C-alpha positions as CSV (number, residue, x, y, z in Angstrom):
1,M,0.0,-0.1,0.2
2,S,1.4,3.6,-1.0
3,T,2.5,5.6,1.9
4,A,2.2,8.9,0.2
5,Q,0.9,11.7,2.4
6,E,-1.6,13.9,0.9
7,K,-2.9,17.6,2.1
8,V,-6.1,18.9,1.6
9,G,-5.8,22.7,2.3
10,P,-4.4,23.2,5.8
11,V,-5.0,19.6,6.8
12,I,-2.5,16.9,6.6
13,L,-3.6,13.3,5.8
14,T,-2.1,10.4,7.6
15,P,0.0,8.2,4.9
16,G,-2.3,6.1,2.7
17,V,-5.3,8.2,3.2
18,R,-6.7,9.8,-0.2
19,K,-8.6,13.1,-0.7
20,F,-11.7,11.2,-1.4
21,N,-11.7,9.5,1.8
22,F,-11.5,12.9,3.5
23,W,-14.2,14.3,1.5
24,T,-16.2,11.3,2.4
25,F,-15.4,11.8,6.0
26,M,-16.7,15.3,5.6
27,Y,-20.0,14.0,4.2
28,A,-20.2,11.5,7.1
29,S,-20.0,14.6,9.4
30,F,-22.5,16.1,7.8
31,I,-25.1,13.5,7.5
32,C,-24.6,11.5,10.7
33,I,-24.7,14.5,13.0
34,A,-27.9,15.6,11.1
35,M,-29.5,11.8,11.8
36,L,-28.2,11.7,15.2
37,A,-29.3,15.3,16.4
38,G,-32.2,15.4,14.3
39,M,-34.0,12.6,15.9
40,N,-33.7,14.3,19.4
41,F,-35.1,17.4,17.6
42,L,-37.9,15.7,15.4
43,Q,-39.3,13.4,18.1
44,A,-40.7,16.4,19.5
45,Y,-43.3,16.5,16.6
46,I,-44.3,12.9,17.2
47,L,-45.0,13.6,20.8
48,D,-47.0,16.5,20.2
49,V,-48.9,16.0,17.0
50,N,-49.1,11.9,16.7
51,L,-49.4,10.8,20.3
52,A,-50.6,14.1,21.7
53,L,-49.2,14.0,24.8
54,P,-50.1,16.8,27.3
55,K,-47.5,19.6,27.6
56,E,-46.6,18.8,31.4
57,E,-45.9,15.0,30.4
58,Q,-43.6,16.3,27.3
59,G,-40.5,16.7,29.3
60,F,-40.4,13.7,31.1
61,A,-41.5,11.5,27.7
62,T,-38.4,13.2,26.2
63,G,-36.3,12.3,28.9
64,I,-37.4,8.7,28.9
65,L,-36.6,8.3,24.9
66,A,-33.2,9.6,25.5
67,T,-32.5,7.4,28.5
68,W,-33.3,4.0,26.4
69,T,-31.1,5.5,23.8
70,E,-28.2,5.8,26.2
71,L,-28.9,2.7,28.0
72,V,-28.4,0.9,24.5
73,A,-25.3,2.9,23.8
74,I,-23.9,2.1,27.2
75,I,-24.2,-1.7,26.5
76,L,-23.0,-1.8,23.0
77,I,-20.7,1.2,22.5
78,I,-17.3,-0.4,23.7
79,P,-18.0,-3.8,21.9
80,F,-18.5,-1.7,18.6
81,G,-15.4,0.0,19.5
82,V,-13.3,-3.2,19.9
83,L,-14.9,-4.7,16.7
84,A,-13.8,-1.4,14.6
85,D,-10.2,-2.3,16.0
86,R,-10.6,-5.9,14.6
87,I,-12.3,-5.5,11.2
88,G,-12.0,-1.6,10.4
89,R,-14.5,1.4,10.6
90,R,-16.2,1.2,7.3
91,P,-18.8,-1.8,7.9
92,L,-20.0,-0.3,11.1
93,V,-20.4,3.2,9.8
94,I,-22.6,1.6,7.0
95,A,-24.5,-0.6,9.5
96,G,-25.1,2.1,11.9
97,I,-26.6,4.7,9.3
98,L,-28.9,1.9,8.0
99,I,-30.1,1.1,11.3
100,C,-30.8,4.8,11.8
101,G,-32.7,4.8,8.6
102,L,-34.9,2.1,10.1
103,G,-35.3,3.8,13.2
104,Y,-36.9,6.9,11.2
105,T,-38.9,4.4,9.1
106,L,-40.5,3.4,12.2
107,F,-40.9,6.3,14.3
108,P,-43.9,7.9,12.6
109,M,-45.8,4.4,12.8
110,A,-45.8,4.7,16.7
111,T,-49.3,4.7,18.4
112,S,-47.9,5.1,22.1
113,L,-45.3,6.0,23.9
114,N,-44.3,2.4,24.9
115,E,-44.2,1.6,21.2
116,L,-42.1,4.8,20.4
117,I,-39.7,3.4,23.0
118,V,-39.2,0.1,21.2
119,Y,-38.4,2.1,18.1
120,R,-35.9,4.6,19.9
121,V,-34.2,1.5,21.0
122,I,-33.6,0.0,17.3
123,F,-32.6,3.6,16.5
124,A,-30.4,3.6,19.4
125,V,-28.2,0.7,18.2
126,G,-27.2,2.9,15.0
127,V,-26.3,5.7,17.5
128,A,-24.0,3.3,19.6
129,I,-22.1,2.6,16.3
130,L,-22.0,6.1,14.7
131,S,-21.1,8.2,17.8
132,A,-17.9,6.4,18.3
133,Q,-16.9,5.5,14.7
134,I,-17.0,8.9,13.2
135,P,-14.6,10.7,15.5
136,T,-12.6,7.6,15.2
137,V,-12.4,7.9,11.5
138,G,-11.3,11.4,11.9
139,N,-8.5,10.6,14.1
140,D,-7.6,7.9,11.6
141,Y,-7.3,10.2,8.9
142,T,-5.1,13.2,9.9
143,A,-1.7,13.9,11.3
144,E,-1.5,15.2,14.7
145,R,-0.1,18.7,13.7
146,S,-3.5,19.5,11.9
147,R,-6.1,17.3,14.3
148,G,-7.7,20.3,15.3
149,R,-8.2,21.8,11.8
150,L,-9.6,18.6,10.6
151,F,-12.1,18.6,13.7
152,G,-12.7,22.2,12.9
153,F,-13.6,21.6,9.3
154,S,-15.6,18.3,10.8
155,G,-17.5,20.7,13.2
156,F,-18.2,23.0,10.1
157,M,-20.0,20.1,8.6
158,N,-21.7,19.1,11.7
159,G,-23.2,22.8,11.6
160,L,-24.1,22.2,8.0
161,G,-25.7,19.2,9.3
162,V,-28.0,20.5,12.1
163,I,-29.0,23.4,9.4
164,F,-29.9,20.8,6.8
165,M,-32.1,18.9,9.2
166,S,-33.8,21.9,11.3
167,A,-33.9,24.5,8.6
168,G,-34.4,21.9,5.9
169,L,-36.1,18.7,6.7
170,A,-38.0,20.1,9.7
171,Q,-39.6,22.5,7.5
172,I,-41.4,19.7,5.7
173,P,-44.6,19.7,7.8
174,G,-45.0,23.5,7.5
175,L,-44.6,23.2,3.8
176,L,-47.1,20.4,3.4
177,E,-50.1,21.4,5.7
178,P,-51.0,24.3,3.8
179,R,-51.1,22.0,0.7
180,G,-53.8,19.8,2.3
181,F,-51.8,17.4,4.2
182,T,-52.9,16.6,7.8
183,P,-50.2,17.1,10.6
184,V,-49.8,13.3,10.8
185,A,-49.2,12.8,7.2
186,A,-46.9,15.8,6.8
187,G,-44.8,14.3,9.6
188,L,-44.7,10.9,7.9
189,V,-43.3,12.5,4.7
190,M,-40.6,14.1,6.8
191,F,-39.4,11.0,8.6
192,L,-39.5,8.7,5.6
193,T,-37.5,11.2,3.7
194,T,-34.9,11.3,6.5
195,A,-34.8,7.4,6.3
196,A,-34.2,7.6,2.4
197,L,-31.2,9.8,2.9
198,C,-29.8,7.3,5.5
199,V,-29.8,4.6,2.5
200,V,-28.3,7.0,0.1
201,S,-25.4,7.7,2.7
202,A,-24.7,3.9,3.2
203,V,-23.9,3.5,-0.6
204,V,-21.7,6.7,-0.3
205,F,-19.7,5.3,2.7
206,R,-19.3,2.0,1.0
207,F,-17.2,3.5,-1.7
208,G,-15.8,6.5,-0.2
209,L,-14.2,5.5,3.2
210,Q,-11.1,3.5,3.6
211,G,-11.2,-0.1,4.3
212,G,-9.7,-2.1,6.9
213,V,-7.5,-0.7,9.9
214,P,-5.3,2.2,10.0
215,Q,-2.1,1.4,8.6
216,E,-0.3,2.3,11.8
217,A,-2.5,-0.3,13.4
218,A,-2.1,-3.0,10.7
219,T,1.6,-3.2,11.1
220,T,1.4,-4.3,14.8
221,S,0.3,-7.4,16.1
222,K,-3.5,-7.3,17.4
223,P,-3.5,-8.1,21.3
224,P,-5.8,-10.4,22.8
225,L,-9.5,-9.7,22.8
226,K,-9.5,-9.3,26.6
227,E,-6.7,-6.8,26.5
228,T,-8.6,-4.8,23.7
229,L,-11.8,-4.6,25.9
230,L,-9.8,-3.1,28.7
231,A,-8.0,-0.7,26.4
232,G,-10.1,2.1,27.6
233,A,-9.7,1.5,31.3
234,R,-6.0,1.1,31.0
235,A,-5.8,4.4,29.0
236,A,-7.4,6.2,32.3
237,R,-3.9,5.9,33.7
238,N,-3.2,8.8,31.7
239,P,-4.9,12.0,33.4
240,R,-5.1,13.7,29.9
241,I,-7.3,10.9,28.6
242,V,-9.5,11.1,31.8
243,L,-9.9,14.8,31.0
244,S,-11.1,13.8,27.6
245,Y,-13.5,11.2,29.1
246,L,-14.9,13.7,31.5
247,A,-15.0,16.4,28.8
248,A,-17.2,13.7,26.6
249,F,-19.6,13.2,29.8
250,A,-20.5,17.1,29.6
251,G,-19.9,17.8,25.9
252,R,-22.1,15.1,24.1
253,S,-24.8,15.7,26.6
254,D,-24.7,19.4,25.3
255,N,-25.7,18.3,22.0
256,A,-28.5,15.9,23.3
257,I,-30.0,18.4,25.5
258,K,-30.1,21.2,23.0
259,G,-31.6,18.9,20.4
260,L,-34.0,17.5,22.9
261,F,-35.5,20.3,25.0
262,I,-35.6,23.4,22.7
263,S,-38.0,22.2,20.3
264,V,-40.3,21.2,23.3
265,W,-39.7,24.6,24.9
266,V,-40.8,26.2,21.7
267,L,-43.8,24.2,21.3
268,Q,-44.8,24.7,24.8
269,V,-44.8,28.6,24.5
270,A,-46.5,28.7,21.0
271,P,-50.1,28.8,22.5
272,E,-49.3,32.0,24.5
273,A,-47.6,33.4,21.0
274,G,-50.7,32.6,19.1
275,I,-48.8,30.2,16.6
276,T,-49.8,26.8,15.4
277,Q,-47.9,23.7,16.2
278,P,-46.3,23.4,12.5
279,Q,-45.7,27.0,12.6
280,A,-43.9,26.9,16.1
281,F,-41.9,23.7,15.0
282,A,-40.8,25.8,11.9
283,H,-39.8,28.3,14.3
284,A,-37.7,25.6,16.2
285,G,-36.3,24.6,13.0
286,K,-35.2,28.0,12.2
287,L,-33.6,28.6,15.7
288,M,-31.6,25.4,15.5
289,G,-30.5,26.5,12.1
290,L,-29.3,29.6,13.3
291,M,-27.3,27.5,16.1
292,G,-25.9,25.5,13.2
293,A,-24.8,28.5,11.4
294,I,-22.9,29.7,14.2
295,T,-21.3,26.7,14.4
296,L,-20.2,26.7,10.7
297,I,-18.4,30.0,11.4
298,W,-16.9,29.0,14.9
299,T,-15.5,25.7,14.8
300,P,-13.3,26.0,12.0
301,L,-11.6,29.0,13.8
302,F,-11.2,27.1,16.8
303,G,-9.7,24.2,15.3
304,F,-6.9,26.5,13.9
305,V,-6.6,27.9,17.6
306,L,-6.3,24.4,19.1
307,D,-3.5,23.5,16.4
308,R,-1.5,26.6,18.1
309,L,-2.2,25.4,21.8
310,N,-1.2,22.5,24.2
311,R,-4.3,20.2,23.8
312,V,-5.2,20.7,27.4
313,T,-5.1,24.2,27.3
314,G,-7.6,24.1,24.5
315,M,-9.6,22.1,26.5
316,A,-9.7,24.3,29.5
317,V,-10.8,27.1,27.0
318,A,-13.4,24.9,25.5
319,M,-15.0,24.1,28.6
320,L,-15.0,27.8,30.0
321,L,-16.7,28.5,26.7
322,A,-19.5,26.0,27.1
323,A,-20.1,26.8,30.7
324,V,-20.6,30.5,29.8
325,G,-22.9,29.4,27.0
326,Y,-25.1,27.0,28.9
327,G,-25.2,29.1,31.9
328,S,-26.4,32.0,30.0
329,M,-29.7,30.0,29.2
330,G,-31.1,30.9,32.4
331,F,-31.5,34.4,31.3
332,I,-34.1,33.3,28.4
333,S,-37.5,34.5,29.1
334,S,-39.0,32.9,25.8
335,P,-37.2,31.2,22.9
336,L,-39.8,33.2,20.3
337,D,-38.3,36.6,21.7
338,N,-35.7,37.5,19.1
339,A,-34.0,39.8,21.9
340,M,-32.8,36.3,23.2
341,L,-30.7,35.2,20.2
342,P,-27.4,36.4,21.7
343,F,-27.7,33.9,24.5
344,F,-28.1,30.9,21.8
345,V,-25.3,32.2,20.0
346,L,-23.1,31.8,23.3
347,L,-24.6,28.5,23.5
348,S,-23.5,27.3,20.1
349,I,-20.0,28.7,20.6
350,G,-19.8,26.7,23.8
351,Q,-21.0,23.4,22.5
352,G,-18.9,23.4,19.4
353,S,-15.8,24.1,21.3
354,A,-16.3,21.4,23.8
355,I,-16.8,18.6,21.1
356,I,-13.9,19.1,18.9
357,A,-11.4,19.8,22.0
358,S,-12.3,16.3,23.5
359,V,-11.7,14.7,20.1
360,T,-8.6,16.4,19.3
361,L,-7.0,15.8,22.7
362,L,-7.9,11.9,22.9
363,G,-6.6,11.5,19.1
364,Q,-3.4,12.9,20.3
365,E,-3.1,10.6,23.3
366,A,-4.7,7.3,21.9
367,S,-2.6,4.9,20.0
368,A,-3.8,3.7,16.5
369,A,-4.0,-0.1,17.6
370,E,-6.5,0.7,20.3
371,R,-8.0,3.9,19.0
372,G,-11.4,2.6,18.2
373,T,-11.8,1.0,21.6
374,I,-10.5,4.1,23.5
375,V,-12.6,6.4,21.4
376,A,-15.7,4.2,22.2
377,T,-14.9,4.5,25.7
378,N,-14.9,8.3,25.6
379,A,-18.5,7.9,23.9
380,W,-19.4,5.7,26.6
381,F,-18.8,8.3,29.2
382,G,-20.6,10.6,27.0
383,A,-23.7,8.1,26.9
384,I,-23.5,8.3,30.7
385,G,-23.3,12.0,30.5
386,I,-26.6,12.2,28.3
387,L,-28.4,9.8,30.3
388,V,-27.8,11.9,33.4
389,A,-28.5,15.0,31.8
390,T,-31.7,13.8,30.1
391,L,-33.1,12.0,33.1
392,L,-32.3,14.9,35.5
393,G,-32.9,17.5,32.7
394,G,-36.4,16.1,31.8
395,Y,-37.3,16.2,35.6
396,L,-35.8,20.0,35.9
397,F,-37.7,21.0,32.6
398,D,-41.1,19.9,34.1
399,V,-40.4,20.9,37.6
400,I,-38.5,24.1,37.6
401,G,-38.6,25.3,33.9
402,P,-37.4,25.0,30.4
403,S,-33.8,26.8,31.1
404,A,-32.9,24.5,33.9
405,P,-31.4,21.5,32.0
406,F,-29.3,24.0,30.5
407,V,-28.0,25.6,33.4
408,M,-27.3,22.2,34.9
409,L,-24.9,21.5,32.3
410,G,-23.1,24.8,32.8
411,V,-22.5,23.7,36.4
412,F,-20.9,20.4,35.0
413,Q,-19.0,22.3,32.2
414,T,-17.5,24.4,35.1
415,V,-16.2,21.5,37.1
416,V,-14.5,20.1,34.2
417,F,-13.1,23.5,33.3
418,A,-11.6,23.2,36.9
419,F,-10.0,19.7,36.4
420,A,-8.6,20.8,33.0
421,V,-6.6,23.6,34.7
422,F,-5.5,21.2,37.3
423,V,-4.5,18.6,34.6
424,R,-2.5,21.6,32.6
425,W,-0.6,22.2,35.7
426,S,0.3,18.7,36.9
427,S,0.4,16.9,33.4
428,P,0.5,19.3,30.4
429,G,1.5,16.7,27.9
430,L,3.2,18.1,24.7
431,A,3.9,21.6,24.5
432,S,1.9,22.2,21.5
433,A,0.2,20.4,18.6
434,A,1.6,22.8,16.1
435,G,5.2,21.5,16.7
436,T,4.2,17.6,16.7
437,G,4.3,15.3,13.6
């Protein structure tokens, strides 16, 4: 196999990775975040329109659905990471996006909350696969000195994916209802269109992603299966990996909380504003689209910054931004008030920063031979974080108010920021990413 090292703009690729592999990864960053975050967002439509749940029960139902998703991820995510280190990333990414497509097909067929939970569990298997494999592929594809830039551009594609889902696909019911579609039929079209995109994406991944395991890992003998399963736990001897795990606990829950509760929040205040459910859902989509646009602008810039900083310093900066962004949501009076938009801008900046700082630090510290398992362990901590945030967040949403889950996360992120400062002082690691190969 050729060891030529290619470059795409400022991103230096790992030897053997081609430009078309890079662009397929960028597409995967776009479509997979759209599918994963999109379900959290779109399910509010099913709860409100198809199942007609009372407003005071929607926060709890949202938390329960997310809980089942994370329970499945907690069980499966590390075994899938081990499998990726054995057979490669591509088969798993293909399987993951197809299972997500099946979930989108089944969701609008639900006639009860219990049935919806079953379909969400099926979807969760796809989530367990993709949430670990996409950052693993990204870390496989780039040299260390440009890791921040690659994930900055990946974050840009994440933002496009959120915009595509929220300002594109989520607008389908609002567009179809004036043309004679019932709200239920319009929602069905929205979900089936999303499922079809998952099938198309599986074909793209089959021909565009690199097969097998990374070259660096292929040249070393595979450790016994038991050792591979415990790779993530062994890696916790490194305080910088522990920091990445904690950042995943707070950071992945950021994205889930944002997708889960903003749409429910908007739908709840819609009657006071005198707008219909599809109109409110369209407004929520535009709000999510705005936040995606901020991510588009911010994450590539922050990626360049990360490659100039010590990775731990970058993590501390990211968690401080996240704490400020999520804490500021306590000042929101109504998500329909345009005067509140600056707070949503802060939220987007913080959330985007935390995610890419975590994966770049982990990529620097994890060996290629065990990267799939270690990244999966990182995602496992993210799943635990989402489980805690959605259960507790759903309760706080109903009991205290819609901003409470966001403020809670701001507190989590403040704690991780303090730990990042401690790690930077006691175990700083490499002087800077720019000076490494």
